N, C-alpha and C positions, 0 to 999 in steps of 0.2 A: 187586523193586520198581523201576519205571522212574523216570526223573528227575522227571517231572511229579508222580507220586504222592509221591515223596520230599519234593519241595518243599512239597506240600500238607500232609503230616504235620508237617514242620518249622514251617510257618507257624501251623498250629493250636496246636502245642505252645508256640511263642513267644508267641502271643497270650494263651494261658492263663497263662503264667509272667510276662508283662510287661504285663498289661492296664492296670495303673496308670500305666505309662509311655507308653502310646499316646494320642495326642491327635488330635482331629479337626482337620483343616486349617481355619484361619480363612478366611472368604470375603472379608475386607477387612482392610486395614491397621488395626490396633487404634487407631492415633492419628488416623486421618482420619475425619471425619464428612461424609457426602455426602447431599445432598437434591436432588430434582427439584422445580421450581416450575411452569414453564410458565405464568407469570403476566404478563399485560400490564402494562407500566409506563405509567400514565396520562400523557397529554400535558398536564400542568398544573403549577402551582407546588409541589404536594405530591408528586406522583409516587408512588413505592412505598417504604414503610418496611419494613425487614427485620431481624428479630432472628435473627442468624445461628445462635446456639446452639440456639434452640428451633424455628426454622423458621417462626415466626409472621410474617405480613405484614399490613400495614394501609395505609389511605389517608392516615392522619395519624400523626404521632409520638405523639399523645395516646392513640391506641387500639392502639399497638404498644409495650407496655412493654419497656424494655431494648433498643430498636432499635439496630442497629450501622451499617448502610449505607442510603443513601437516594438512588437514582437518580431524577431528576426533570427537569422543563423543559417549557414549553409548545411551544417550537419547537426549541430545542437540547437536547442531552443533557448534564446536569451531575450531579455527585454532592455531596451534603451529608454532613458528617461528624459523628458523635456524638463525645463526649469520648473521646480516645484513638484514634479512627479516622483512618487515612490511606490514600490510594489510590496505588498504585505508579506512578511515572512510567515511561515507555518507557525501557528501558536505554540509557544514553548521552545522554538528553535533558537539557538544562539548564533547560527550561521549568519554572517554579516551581509552576504551578497546573494542570498538565495530567495527567490520568490516562491511562496508556498502554494500548493494546491489545496484550496480551502473547501471544507465540507459545506454543503448547502445550509444556509442559515447562520453561518459564522458571522459575527458582527465585524464590519469593516468600518473602523472609526478611530478616534484619536487614541484609544487605548491600545491599538495595535502597534507592532514594530514594523517599520517600513525601510526597505533598502532603496537608496536614492542613486547609487552608482550603477554602472552597467551590471545588470542583474541576470544571473544564470539560473537554470533549472536543473535539479537533480531528480532522476527518476527512481522510484522504488525504495527510497530511504526516507526516514522521518524528517530530515532536514528540509526536504521539499515536498515529499509525498506525491510527486507527479506520477501518473500511470500511463503506460502505452496502451493503445487500443481502448481508450476510454475518454470520457468527457471530463475535463479538469476546469477548475474555476480559480482565477487569479483576482485578488483584491488590489485596489490601487487608490492612491491619493493624487490629486492633480489641482493645479491652480486654474480656475475658470476665468472667463473674461472679466468677471468682477474683481479679479485679483486675490480672491480668497480661496482657501482650500476646500475642496469638495471630495467626496468619497464615492467609489464605484466598484464594479466587478465586471469581468469579462469571462465568458465561457468558451473554452478552446477544445475542440476535438483533436486528439492526437492519435495518429495511426500506429503502424507497426514499428516506425522509427521516429525519432524526435524531429526530423525535418519533414514529416508528413503531418500537416496540421491545418485546421480551418478555424477561423474566428466565427463562432456561431451567433452569439448575441452578447449584449452588454447592457448594463443599467447603471445609473448614477443618481445621486441626490442633488436635486437642483437647489436645495437650501444649503448655504455655506455652513461648514463646521458641523454638519449633521450626518450621522452614520447611516449605513445601509447594511442589510443582511445579504450575504453572498447568495446570488440567485434570485433575489427579490425583484420581480417585475412590476410591482405596484398593482397587479391585478387584484380585484376584490376576492375575498375568501369567505367561505361559509362561517357564520357565527352570529352571536347575539349583538344587538345594537339598540340605541334609543331607550335608555334606562330612565326610570322615574325617580332617580336619586338626586336630582338637581344639578347633575353634571352637564345637562344640556338645557332644553326648555324646562322651566319650572312647572311643577304640577299645579293644577288650577286652584287648589285650596290649601296650599302649603302642605299637602299630603305626600311629601317626598318619602320614598322608601329608603332603607339604610344603604349607605354607600357600600358598594361591593356585593350587594344582594343580587344584582343583575336583573331585577324584576321591574314591573311597571309601577305606577303610582299606587299608594296604599288604598285599599278598599275599606268598607265598614268593619271588616274583621281585623283590621290592623296589619294585613299582609298585602303584598303586591302580587299581581298575577305574573307568573313566571313561565315563559315559553322557551323550550329547548328542543333539540332534535337528536334522534339516534338514526342509525342505519346509513345508507349510502345514497347520495343524490346523483344517480346515474340514469340516463334516459333508457339505456339498454337493460339495466338491472336495478330498477328503483325499489330500494328497501327503506327509503326515508320515512320517518315518523315524526310528526310534530306533537310534542307532549306539553300540556299546560297544567299548572298546579297553582296553589295559593289563592284559589278563587272560592266564592260561595258555592253551595250546592244548587246551582242554577243552570240555565242554558248558556252554552258557549258556542260562538260561531267562529270557526277557523277560516281565515280568508287570505288571499294572495294579492299582492300589488306589483306593479312594474316599476315603481319608483319609491324613494324614501319620502315620507311626509314628516312634518316637523311642526305640529301645532297641538294646542290643548283640544280635548274632545271629550265631552261628558266629564267624568271624574278623573280622566287620565290623559294620555297623550296618544295622538294618532301617529303611528310610525310607518305604516305601509299605505301608499297611495297610488296615484296613476290609474291605470286600468285595473279594476278590481274584479276578482273571481271569488265567489263564495265556494269554499271547498266542502264544508259540511257543518251541521249543527249537532252538538253533542250535549248530553246531560252530565254535569259534574257529579262525581261521587267521591266523597272525602276531599272535595275541593279540586279534583283533578279529572282530566279527560285527555283524549288524544285523537288525532286524525292521521292516517286512516285506521279503521278497525276492520274486522272480518266483514267482507261484503262491500266495502268501499273501493272506489277506484284509487289507484295510486296518486300521489300528489302531482307527479309530472303529467299524468294523463288528465286528471281533473282540471289542473291549472293550464294545460296546453303548453307546457315548457318544452323547449328544444335545447339540444346540446349547445353549450356556451352561454345560455341565458343566465342572468342573475335575477332572482325573484325575491320578494320581501314578504314576510308572513307575520301575522299577528292574530291574537284571540280577542274578540269583542264579547264581553260577558255581562249578564244581568247582575245588578247589585241593587235590589229593591229597597233596602233600608234607607231611612232618611240620613243622608250623608253627603257632604260637599255640595254639588250643584243640584238643580232640579231634575236633571236627567238621571235616570236610574240605570246607568251602565258605566263600565270601566273597561280598561284594556290592559293587556300584558305588555311586556317589552316587545321589541321587534326581533325577528330572526331572519337572517339572510342565507339563502342557499344558492350556490353557484353550481349549475347543472353540468355534469360531465357527460361525455358521449355514452 
């Protein structure tokens, strides 16, 4: 039986034995609620009222029960606050009533400074940093239906004048007193996951790798298989490369799954499950290998990925020394790629 066939039989057996432990990968952070609006903010004294929790919008507060934020203004852009609502000032600004245009990734949390009165916007200066003919992000705090403070952000497209504006989208943390980064939609991002350091499921023989190593469970060499990625995961221009290291000089099979798995498997942890595609088998040299190499199909072509797909990758490798369980294999950590167009 060749290595690919052996892996297939192992995966099928593991899936049957540990089906209850395999979970489908979440497509968004469970704590973040994200919505698109693409709604014009009227240039008048009422503007647009938004109930952040329900996503309901209205032309007046009376027709928008439980509203939380209210951008408005006939000529300028201002924000009106519901009870408990505050708009985050630009970091470092001492201006008391100015909402800031936050850079993507700015933490919106209890460490921020929030204006709770009628809040104005100033364009083109540090106090607000708002820009015309641009997309701006405002951070806010609001009291949710649970009576506790929650944090969120809203993205607003401003045109050639301050009274030409559209609420594009918004997100908030559904977990009280928990921060959110400006612009964070909760969508999955590419990166490593499922480490053999004991932070999740324990390795089968107490063979946990060092915390912070980012690798899988330890093998007979005392190292954990480490899987990383370089290049760009794009369907139109796929330059992504999966690179494995920390393994014995043995055969290594790179494979793709459609879901996160979460169970012990051989001497390690199975991290990629669902519908499995074998990408390719490589020979480790110096404990390392990669997929693809010259002559291989790209990852997206070999794995049949499409734009918008999230796929999960892992390396299954031989470890023939007497170590841990009777099975003579181990696995790397998992690696998630979110495929762009």
